[in-house]
C-alpha positions, 0 to 999 in steps of 0.5 A: 531462505525466508519468504518475506512480506512487505507492508507500510508502517504508516499511512502509505507512501513509505517507499514500498515500491523501491524496497519491493523492487530491490528485494525482488532481485532475490525472489522468484515470485512477487505477490500483491495480496490486498488493495487495488489501483488506489495504491501507487508505487513509483520505481526508479530504475537506471533513471527510468521512472515506472508508476505502477498502481495495480501490477506488482513491483516485480513485473519490471524484472525479467524472469520473475512471476508476478501475482495478483492474489484473491485479496486484491480488487481488480478494475479490469479496464485500469489493469488493461491500461496499465499493462499497455503503458508498461509494455510500451516502456519495453517491459514484457507482460504475458501469462508467463510472468503475470497471474491473476487469481480467478477468485479475485473480485472485480471493480465494475463501473458502478463502483467508482460511480458509487464512490463519487456519490458518497464523497460528494454527499453532504450526509456522510463523513468525507473519507478522502478516498481516491474515488476508484471504487475500491470500498464499494467493490469490497462491500460487494465481496463481503455482501456475496454479490460481487463479480469475480475474475472467473465469472467473465468466462461464462456469460450465464454465470456473469449475467446472474452475478450482474443481476445480483449486483444491480439489485443492490446498486440500483436501489442505492442509485435511486436513493441518490437520485441517479438513473439505474444501470443499464444491465445489458450494457454492463454485461457487454462491457464485461464480455468485451474486456474478458479476453484481455483479462482471462488469459492471465487468470489462474488458480493462484493458491495452488500455483503458490503452494507448488512454488513453495514446495519447490523452495522458491522465494516468495515476496508478498507486496502490501499496499497502503499502510497499517494505519489505513487498515480497516480494523487497526487504522484511524477508522473511519479514515482508512482503506477498505481492506486489511493492510497488516501483514497477516493479510498476506496469507488470506489474500494469497491463499497461503497459510500464515506459516508461509510468511517467515519475515515481515519487513515494515517500511517507514519514512524518516518523517511522516506523511498522510494523504486525505482526511483523518487525524495526524498528531505530528502534522506540520502546517508551518514552513518546515512541513512545506519544505519537507514536502517539497524536498521529498516530492510528496505528491500521490502516485495515483491522485497527484494530491499533495501529502500532509507532512509531519515529524516522525511519530515513534508511538504510531509506528511502534503500534503499527509494528506490533499489529503487523508482527514486524521482524525488521524495518526499512527507514526511507527518505533519510536524505529528505531531512538533510540540512535541518538544524533540529529534528523532533520525534513524537514519543507519546501523547497527552490526552486530557492531562493523561500521558498515553504510550499508544494511539487511541481508537476513538475518533474524538480521542484521536483528534484530541491528542497532543504529541510529546516530542523529543528533540535531536540535532540535525545534520548539514552533510548530505546523506543522499546516495549513501550505501554504508554507515561510514557514508552517514554523518554522525548525527544521522546515525544517532537519529536512526539508532534512536528511532530503532530504540523507540520503536523496538524493532531493528532497522534492517535497511536504510534507503537514501534516495529513490534509486534502487541501489542507494540502500544501506543493508544491515540484514537481508530479510531473505537470509535472516 
């Protein structure tokens, strides 16, 4: 019985929330291991829509333990707000079903403020962040000046950590022509939120080790996508954490042997939010049609997603860097009714054909996709739960994708509803 890590194989928004929710029925523990409240997951359960940003998708299922690991950066005020919102919809959230790593880094008000300053600056490159303070919080973590969840329990420790933090941030604020942060006011804010967060705090790595010894199934839930990985993504237009499956171990306190199966999620087409290269982007009518049919708006920001054809070269590269065992192909139904479909099978750069996406900014912006065309289908695939429910051309499309990316398709998702899935391989039983 495997422990499964779920990651996105594109630029995020691939439908991980639904897949994790579907898999969480088979798991006892669901762990978020990186990112913050910049990552939105939308779940549709019996017609009820739940929008989660920080809480693991398993929180909506009774009897499951949800964990925010040490690799997550946590805005305690955003978390409190999200807990209230989900609780108001009838979902019980208590220290019995939610545990937060006591060594997880906190996002404080200075972090989104710095994010906004940078994104508004005419000097630096616009990344297109959510301005939630994710990047600055990770910077402070690496700079060893961060405030962590456990620091909220001791006012003396908290004060020392705030002093270290503000020595850095106030210098940056002066450089941007902004007022310095009021130290005492920030400490008061932290002490006020502490009672709302500390009851959930715990030693996550030990808790997970015990669960593993008991033979409990653990589901590791990634945020964003591999193409946004700070090392392996389209740098510098990336997020501030490692989004590859290897982070499941480091971001939870478990060794790499704890992950038995890596399930990568990919749309049947491609989307991206924010700035950065996008070789197969469609700025014509068909791209808008795909976006409208797929409801391509960000869960967190509401920003419209850029849409394009499926890029097999990029996905194959993502699957290699995250060690994928199988994939879930989502939103196949969005392609219903298109007469012709295209798949990028490589690139051309300065007259040379490439079978990978280069790492340099100039080269990434300069590649031209090489397409393979396939006939579309007119019948609906929405709600299909078996291969027999799919048009023949849709089956051919899925099989061609599988062939090009070199990793088997474990599941196909045909609508936002939890049960509308064609299952070929159960990751927990593989």
